[in-house]
N, C-alpha and C positions, 0 to 999 in steps of 0.2 A: 554618417560617413566621416572617416578621418581624412584630414587634408593637411598638406604642408607641415607646419610646425607641430601639428597635433599627433604626428606619427610617433609611436612609442617603440622603445627598445628595452627588452627585459634582460639585462645582463648581456650575454652573447647571443641571445635568441631573438627571433622576431615574433615571438608569442610568449604569453604569460605562463611560463612553465611552473609545475608544482615545485620543482627543485628551487627555482628562483624565489617563489613565494615563501616556502618554508625557511629558507636561509635568511630572508629578510625578517621574517616573523620571530625566529628563535635565535638568529645570529650564529648558526652553525649548520652543519650537515645534519639532516633528519632522515631517518630510515623508517620504512613501514615493516612491521613484523606481522606477517599474515598468519592468522589463527583459525583453527577449526574447532568450534565450541561443542560440536556434537549435535547440532540442531538438525531439523528436517525442513520441509517446505510444504505449505498447504496445496501447492500445485503438483505435489508428488504423492501425498498420503491420502488423497481422495477428498479432502476438505473443500478444495476448489476444483481440483482436477487430478489427473494421474499422468505420470510420464514426464512431468515438468515441461519447461520450454524446450522446443525440439532441438536446440543447439546445445543445451546444458549437459555437461559431462556427468559421469557417475559420482563425481566428488562435488557436485553442486557449484561449479565454477570456482572451486577452491583447489585447483590442481597443484598450486605451488604453496598452499598453506601447510601448517603443521599437521602432525598425525593426531587424529581425533581420539585415538586410544590413550593418549597421554594428557596430563593435566595442562591447563593453560600455562602455568609456570614452566613446566618441562618443555613445552613447545617453544615458548618465548626464549628460553635460555639456549636451546638447540640452534634456533635460527640466528639469534644474536651472536653466538659463537662462530657460526659460519661467516657471517658478515664481517666480524672483527678481523678475519684473516685478510680481507681486502681493504677495509676502512677501519682505522684504529680508534677514531674518536667520533662521537656524534650523539644525538638523542633519538628518541623513538616514538613512533605512532603505533599504538596497539590496534591492529586492523582485523576486525572480525569479518572474514571474507567468505567462508564456505556456507552454502545454503542460505536460509533466511534467519538473520541474526536478531530478530525481535519476536520469533515464533516459539515462545516458551513462557511458562509462568513468570510473573514479575520477580519473584524471589530467586529464580534460577538465573534470569538475566542479570539481576543486580550482583549476584555472587560472581558470575563469570566476568562481568565488566570490572568489578572491584579487584579481582585477582589480577587482571591484566594491567590495570593502571597502577597497581602497587609495586610493579617492577621498577628497578632503578632507572633513572633517566627517561622515563616515559613522560612526554609532554602533550600527548594528544590521544584521542580515542576516535576510531573510524568504524562505522557500523554499516554493513551492506545488508539491505533488506528489500522487501516488496512494499509498494505503496498501500496495499490492502492489509498490511500487518502492523499498522500504527494506530492502535486504539489510544484513547485518552490516557490510560494508565501508563502505557509504554512511552507516549510522548512526554508525560510528566517526569518519568524516570530519566529519559535521555536529557531532558531539560535540566534536571538536577546535576547530572554529570557535566553538562555544558557550563554550568556555573562554577565548576571546580577546575576544569581544564578544557583546552580547545577540543571541540567535538564536532565531527561532521557525520551526516547520514548519506549513504549512497543508495540511489534508486535506479533499478533496472528498467528504464523506459524502452530502450532499443529503437523504437520508431514512433512517430506521431501519426502514422497511417493505421487507422482502425482495422482495415482489411488485412494488412500485413500482420497486425497484432493477433488476429484470429488464426491466421495461417501458422504462426509460430507458437500458438497455444500459450500466449502470455497470461491469460486468465483474468485480466481486469481492463476496464475501459479508461479512456483518456481522462475523464472527469475524476476518476479515483486518484490518478497521478496528480492532477492539478490541486485536488483537496489536500493531499499529503504534503505537497510543497508549501501550500498556504499554512497548514497546521505547524509544520516545522519552523517556518520563518516567523510565525507569530510568537514562537518561543526563542527566537534569535539563534536557531540552530542552522549551521551551514548545510547546504544541499549540494550533492554531487550527482550528476545524471550520467548514466551509461547509454551510449548510442552505438548500434552495430550497423556497419555498412556491408551491403551485399546480401541482405536478407532475400528470401525467395520472392520473386515477382516485383521487386523494387528496382527502379531505374535511378539515374543520377538526380533527376528532378525530385523524386521522393526523398532521397537521402539529404539533399541540401535543404529541402523543406523542413525536415526534422531538426536540422541544425538551426535554422532560422526560428523555428518554433521555440526551442529551449533557450535560445539567446535572448528572447524577449520575455523570459520568465525571471522571477526573483530567485535565481540559483547562483551559487558561488563557484561551482566547479563542473567540469565535463570530462568524460572519458570516451574517446573515440576508439572503437574496436573494428577489426576486420572479422567477418564471419569465418570461423574455423569449422571445418567438417572433421569431427573426431569420431573415433571408433565407439561403438555401443551407444550412440545417441539416436533419437528418433529421426534426426535429419538424414541419416544414412538411407532411410527409405526413399526419400525424394531423390537422393543422389542416384540410387539404383534405377529409378524411373527416368533418369536423365532430365530432371526438372530443376537442376541447380546449375547456375552459370557463375563462374568465379572470375573476379576481376584480375587483370594482369597487374604486375608490380607497378608498371608505369601508370595505369589507370587509377590505381589506389593512391599513389603519391600525388597525382594531379587533383584527385577528389579531396584529399586531405588539405592541400594548399588552398583550394577554393573554400573549403569549410573554415579554415583558419581566418580567411579574409572576411567571413560572415559572422564570426563569433564576437560577441560583445567583449571589448578589451578588458573589462573588469572581471570577467570570468577566468578562473585559473584552469588551464588545460592540464589535467592529470595524466593523460595518456593519448598517444597518437597511433598506436598499434598494440594489439593484444599479444599474449603469449599462449602457446599450446605445447604440451609435452610432445617431444619428438616422436616417442613411440606410440602416441595416440593420434597424431595428426594424419589425416588422409589428404586433404587439400585446403588451401593452396600451399605447396611445398616452399615456394619462395618466401613465405612469411616467416620461416625459421631464421632468416638473415636480419634479425631485428635491428641491430646497430647499423648495419649497412643501409637499411630502409630509412632510419631516422636521420642518418647523415645525408641521404639523398633528398629528404624532405627539406632539411636546412638549406642545402645548396639550391634547390628549386625555388624556395622562398626568396633567396637572394637574387637569383637570376631573373625572376619575374617581378622583383621589387614588391613583394607581398608582405604585409604586416597583419597581425591579428586585428580584426575590426575595420580594416581599410574599406570594406564594402558593407559594414554593418549599418543597418537602418532601424532605429527604434520605432516600433509601431505605437 
């Protein structure tokens, strides 16, 4: 637990934000360029399961990534050009976001990663994948890239509750996740973990337990998401059976603030709420007000005098 003079402030925030971390690391604004390398997922093609995780969109959670019909170079330049209209200067993280980005032959992975990091001003590589798609050869490949430039791997844990994991069709056990984290850290590769709040059957206690679980692991980043119900996902079936209960905006903000209080202050918080395409989102509609929600989180943290890690207890 943090007390008195141990309380930390990260720039203007009461939590260790990704923007603050990257600015300190590289000395300038750093942007992520989200890419779709054309991969699939073993939880979709029948290798592990079919249909994918029940919340996952048709684009494999890469709804804001580039167009997979185009080359990595083409995608990168298109997104970079759009960003440059708002921000003139900065450096870039090549972010392989859509589907499972270690699920291909080593030669294909290497070619895709190389193409991305060869772009001008790229200072980092981010790879989103599943814990069960990190064989030794893949780990060695990522380790080699990590020796050349800053690299992190994102793992979609979503919940530490095995019962919920089964409901959402995650397709792997907690021990698989734990092994993946250990294997990555043995190669000094940073790990970023995705957590989703509002999964079917989970209450506040379950969600905070997941936060506490990952906060006591050797991870370097966390992404906190709100469950989005999107069109054409298996989750719609539960919705039609009236088996989904969505948090209110106030409940979510309160939960996020409690989560921040319990997160190890050394962990970088990459995200506090997720995005969903407006034309795909069914519920909750209030989640479309992303910047308003983030501002309310900041003001609530200040009102309640909450800092990241103020209630964190190492086990």
